[in-house]
matplotlib code that plots the C-alpha trace (Angstrom):
import matplotlib.pyplot as plt

x = [1.5, 2.7, 4.2, 1.2, -1.1, 1.2, 0.5, 3.7, 3.7, 4.8, 7.9, 8.8, 8.3, 10.3, 13.2, 13.2, 13.0, 15.0, 12.2, 10.6, 7.3, 5.7, 6.7, 5.4, 2.1, 1.8, 2.5, 0.0, -2.6, -2.1, -2.3, -5.6, -7.0, -6.1, -7.7, -10.8, -11.2, -10.6, -13.4, -15.7, -15.2, -15.9, -19.4, -20.5]
y = [2.6, 5.9, 7.2, 6.2, 8.0, 11.0, 11.4, 9.9, 8.1, 4.4, 5.7, 8.0, 5.3, 2.9, 5.4, 5.9, 2.2, 0.6, -1.8, -2.0, -0.2, -3.6, -4.7, -1.4, -1.9, -5.5, -4.5, -1.7, -4.0, -6.5, -3.7, -2.3, -5.8, -6.4, -3.0, -3.8, -7.2, -5.8, -3.3, -5.9, -8.0, -5.1, -4.5, -8.1]
z = [3.1, 4.8, 1.6, -0.4, 2.1, 2.0, -1.7, -3.1, -6.4, -6.7, -8.4, -5.6, -3.0, -5.2, -5.4, -1.6, -0.7, -3.5, -4.4, -7.8, -8.6, -9.1, -5.5, -4.2, -6.0, -4.7, -1.1, -1.2, -2.7, 0.1, 2.7, 1.1, 1.1, 4.8, 5.8, 3.8, 5.4, 8.9, 8.5, 6.9, 10.0, 12.3, 10.8, 11.3]

ax = plt.figure().add_subplot(projection="3d")
ax.plot(x, y, z, "-o")
ax.set_aspect("equal")
plt.show()
């Protein structure tokens, strides 16, 4: 998530980590979902 927040593209993160762009996208989607759910729980 740090690379994504730092403005790096999926391709740049992929090159640095050795993981596919698809894997990066999936991991970031899971992270965004967890963050969203966390904040939704906080407002209840």
